[in-house]
N, C-alpha and C positions, 0 to 999 in steps of 0.2 A: 408505459405503466412506468408511473417512478419508483424511485427507490425505497422511499421511506411505501409504499403500497407494497412492494415486491418481501419486504420484512417484515411488515407486519402479516403477511398472506403464510410465509415461511415460520416466523414464533407460533403465527395461531394454530397450522399446522401440527406443530412438534409436538403442541401443549396436547392441542385435541389426538394427538394418536397417543402420548402417555395418558392422561385420561381414559381413551375407549381400552386402550390395555390392561389400566387399572382396576376399572369398572368391570373388565371380564372375568380378571382373576380374582376378584372379591365376590361376587358372585357366584364364581362354581364352588372356590373354597366353601361359600356360605350352603351353597344348593348339596356342596358334599359333607358337612358340619354336621346339616341338618338330617340329610336322608340316612347318614353314617350313627346317627343320633335312632332314628328309628328301626335301622337296621339290627343295631345293638339292642334295642328294647325286643325287638321279633324275635332274636334268637334266645334272651333270655326268659321269653314267657316259652317258646319254643322247647327249651330246656326243662323247664318247670313241669307243664303240661306232658309232657312225657315222659318224669320224673314218676309224677303222681298216676299215668296210666299204669307204670311198670308198678308202681307199689299195691294200686290196689289187683292187680292182676294177682298179685304175690300173694297178699294177704289183703283181708275184708278190711282190718281192723286198723284204720287210716288214724295219722297223727290226729291227736285234741284237736278242734278246732279247724279240722281241714274237711272244706264239703267241696267236692271233688264237682257235680254239680255246677254249683254257684261260680267255683273258678274258672270251666268252662265257657260260661255265660256271661261273665265282665262286661259293660258294656264299653268300654275302650278297645275292645279288637272286635276283629272277626273269626269265628272258630267252626274247621270245618275239616272232616273225616272221611276218610275215603275208604275204602275195606279192599279185601286185596285182589277183588273184581274188576276194583274202579267205578263201583257204583259209592253216590254220594251217601253215607249212613247219618251223619250228624253234621247241621248247618245252623249257625246262628250268630248273628240277628238276622242274616241274609246267606243267600248263596252266590258263592264265590263261582266264579268260569273256570274250568278244568279245561287243560287241552291236551294235546299228545304228548308230552313230556312229563305233564304231570300223571296223565295212565300209567306210561312207561318207568315212573319211579313208584305208583302204589303198588303194579302188579312185579315188580320185580325184575321185568324183562331184563335182559342181558347184563342185571344185578346179580354178582356174586352173594351167597347166601349170609346171613350177620352182617352185612356194608351196605352203610345207610348212605341217600345221597340227599342233598337238597340245594333249592336257588333262589334267587330271589328275583322276582319281577314286579311290572307293573302293569294295573289295570283297572277298570272302568265299570262301576257297577254304577246304574241308575244314574249315570252323571256322576258320580261321585268317585275320586281318582283314591284308589289303595294299593300300598305296597304288601305285598304277599312273600311270605317263607314259605315255602314247598319242602316237607322234609318227609322222604320215604324211609320204610323199615325196610329192614334184610328180610324177613319172612313175611313181608306181603304188607300194603295199608300206607295210606298216606294220612299226614297232620300237616294242615293248610292256616297260617295267621296270618290274617290282616290288618290293616291299621289302613285308616282314613288317612290321605296328606293335605286335607284341608288347609289344614293348621297352615302346614310346612309351605304349602303354595301360596297362600296369604300372604305367609312371611315374604317368602322370594320377590314376589309380584311386589310387593310395598317397598323393597329394597333395591328392585328394579328402577319403579317409579319415581325413588327417592333418587337413585343412583343416575336416572337419565336428566333430572330436574336439576343438581346441584354440576354436574359434569357439564351439562349446556350452559350455564352461568357459568362456572369456571372459566371454561372457552371463550366466552364472552367480556367476560373481568377481563382475561390471558391478552386477548385481541386489541381489548384498548387499552391497556397497560402497553401493551407492541404498539402501538400505534401511538400511545405519546411519546414513548423512550425512544422509536425510530425518527421519530418528528426531533426532536430533541438531540440525538445523534448525526441526523442528516441536513440540521439544519447549517452548520460551518458547509455542505456541500452544497445547500441550497443558494448558499452566501456567495460560494465560492463561482456556482455556474452563474450569478445575477453579473457577478464584477466580471467576469469573461463574454460574458455577452453586450453588457455596459463598453468594456473596453473596443469589442467590436466595432460597437454602435457607434461611438463617439472621441475612436481612439485616443481617450482618455487615459495614459498611464501614470496615474494618481491614484487610482481606483483602489487600494490597500484594503487588504480585509482583515478583521480586528482579530486576535491571535487570542483563545480562551486560557493558554500559560497554563493546560493540562498534561502538555508534554506527549499525546497521544499522536496516532496515524493522523486523525483530520488537522492536529493542529500543525504536524509538520511540513502536511499538503499545503494549507494555508500559510506558512514561513516561505516552501518553494515559491508558493507563487508568486506573494510578496516580493521576493530576491528575485524572482525572473521581472513582475513587474518595474522592478528599482533599475536591473539589469538593461532593461528595453529602454525605459526614460534616461537612463545615462546615455545609451549610444544616442538615442535621439537626438540629446542634448548635443553630444559631440559632433553629431553629424551636422545640425545647425549649427553650430559654433564654426564647424569648418567650414561649412557654404558659406556664412557672413566672412569668416577670415579671408575665404581664397576669391572671393567676388571683390573683397575691400583692395587684397593687392593686384589683382589681375586689372583692376580697372587704369591703376595707374599706367602701367606698361603698354595697356591696348591704349589710352588714350592718348598717348606720346607715338604709338605708330600711326592711328590715324590721323594726326596734327600732322606728321613729317609727310605720309602721302597724301595728305588735300595740301597743300607745301610745294609739293612735287608735279600735283596735276595743275594748278594753278600757277605758277611758272615754269615753265617744260625749258626754258633759256634761262639756267641760272650758270652762275661763274663756277670755274671750277671748284675754289675754294669753299663757297658754301655749297655746290652738288658734295662735296667730299663731304665737310660736315656731317651734314643730315643722313648721307648715307652710313657713315659709320656711328650714327647715331641709333639708326633704325637698326645697323648689326647687333650693337649692343642692347637693344632693348629686344631683339628678337631672342640672344642668346639669354638674355633676363628671364622672357617669358617662359622658354625653354626649361630652365632651371627648376624654375615655379610649375610648369607641369611637371617634369620627373619628380619631384620631391611632392606634389599633391599626388600625384597617383601612388607615390609609395606608401605615402601614408595611409591613403583610403584601405590598400589592399594588405595593411597592415594586421590587419583582424583575421582576413584569410588563412596569411601567414601563419595566425598562433596556433592553428591546426598541425603546424611540426611537433614532432616528438623531440622530449629533452632526451639528451643524450649524456653519458659522463664525457665532460673535452675541458680539455686544456688551453686557460686562457692563455698565459705563456706562448703555447705553438699558436693560436690563432693571431697575438700581438704581431708574432713576430713576420707571419706570412702575410699582413695587412701593409704591414713596415715595408715588408720588404715591394710589393706590389706599389707602393705608393713612392718607394725610393725610383724605380726605374721610370715611372711614369712623371715625375718632377724633378727629378735629378738632384733633390733636397737629400741632407744627410739628416737620418733618424737612428737614433740610436734606443735601442730595449734593454731593458734592465729587469730581469725576473727574482724577484726572494718568495720563498716559503711555496707551500704546498698550491698549485692557483688550479687545480682540478674541481671542477664544481659539475651540477646537471645542469646544463641548458640547451636551448634551440641556436647548433651552431652556426647556420646562417644570419639570425637574428644576432647573436651575440657578431656577427663578422660586419653584418650590417653597420653597427653601434659605434664598434672601433673605429672605421673607416669615414665615418661622419664625424666624429673626434678628430681626426687626425688630417684629414681634409679642411676643416676648421680652424684647425692648430695653422694646418701650411698656408691658409688664404689671410691669416691676421698677423703673420712672420713674417722681418724682410727675408728677403732671399739668399742675403749674406748667414743666417741665421741656422742650428740648428733644432731641430724637434727632437724634444726626450719624452720615452714612454717607463713608464715604475710601473710593473705588475708584482704586488705585492700578497698574496694571497689570493683572494677573490676582492679584493681593488684593482683596478686601471686607473692611472695618471696620464694624462698626454700634458706636455708643457710646453707654450711657445713661449717665443720670445720679444714680443709685438708691444704695442701701449699699454694693455693691461685694459681691467673694466672697472667700472667703478662700482661702488657698495650699491648704489640705487640698480645699476642695469643689473647685477649679481641674481639677483631678486627674481629677474623675469628672464633670463636667459636661455631658461627652458619652454618659453610658452609659446605657442605658434604663431608664426611671421613676428615676431619682436626682434627687431635690429638697432643695437647702440647706436647711439646719433653719430657716431664716429667710422660705424660701418656701413652708413646709408647708400654710399658711393659705391661700394663696392658689390659685385656680383654675387648674388644668391637671393635665398626667397624666406631665410627665415625660420625654415621647417627642420635641418637638420637636427640640430639638440632637440627638439622637439620629440623627435623622432628616437633619437637615445633613448628620453625619458619614458616612452612607449614600450619599447622592446626593455627596459631594465625594471620598470614597474610591472612589466609581465613575467618576471622572473621574481618578483618581490625582493627587489634591490633598490638602492636607492642612488641617487646622480650628485653631484657636488661640483661648485665653483670655489675656487680659491687663489689668493695671492701669492706667488712665491716668498719663503724669508728674504732671499735676495735675490737681487737685480729684477729687471722689467721681466713682464711677461705674466699670463695666464695659466692655472693650474684647473683643467676642464678633464671629471672621468666619474665612475662610476664605481657602486661594491655589488656585490653580490652573499 
């Protein structure tokens, strides 16, 4: 069952419950009002008849114009008397049924003297519905006044039919409106479902959903879906680019290795000088291939390492530890200057990797007798070498994957070290930079968080 159908059913059921409860309340209220009016009329008529009886019993001279017999036989009611023995002594225009309670009221059994009792009840006489008020007298006897409820029943029946008709129409209209409204509300969800199905079937990550701009939950869901598709598309593009670049970079050392191996196979009896040259070439190409594979693995696993939590870390302390480590490995002099407050929210292992790549890059491009200078100024880390420097054109591409300047292509390396730095720093919301020092040779490469 679709979401639109479920919403329609829920809304229609809710409206139906409200209509039914309202209809029941209206019908009960109308019934109570109409029957209350009848009961009030019967009370008034009984009081007047009872008063007339008492006046007639005391004084035969009744008020002028008061005809007792005509009063008892008015056509709007049924009047009936029972004596103290429970015998019907007067009934007009028809006889009302008498039950045990009526007889008890008439005979006064169980009643104290001079205390009257009365009750209302519904009876059927000749298929007609009557409302009857029975009122007993303390000294015996019973007066019964009944009124035909046909008009009341007819009015209630008419109201019931109209309520059923209008209620049913209202429920149908509510269901139709709910269907239209739910269709409108679920349209973005349907588009989202179709887009997801399209992506799963075609692997097309550009099937974005048009956002209505209303700012509701559905629009935010569509925006989140579009952001997810954009992230997936970017990730796929980066994967394709990485694979293309890696295949291009791997082709050169693999071709050289294959060529040298074929030479060795074709010429098993080479001179020592030629054999040494080929073996050294193989060793160099193997090392180059090792560097490339290592950095490819490092770059490919960078995404999984993004799960590392951010913690409060001191950039100055991290840089000093990296400098000490590379001093031991390379024997080069590395100076570290720390200025300002360098505590930041960082991923420790990723920042350590970024600083290590910068230092390793500076050592590679600096003459052996020159130092490496590192400056930590707040959230900025700058690593300076004293090599030949970088021209303005190459500066713009320094952090591209597999980029290697023309002057550095003869050196070992894959061109991935600085691109890894760029990936790490961008994940921290920072930026990387390449500068030429104001004085002297060399290059300043660094980042700022």
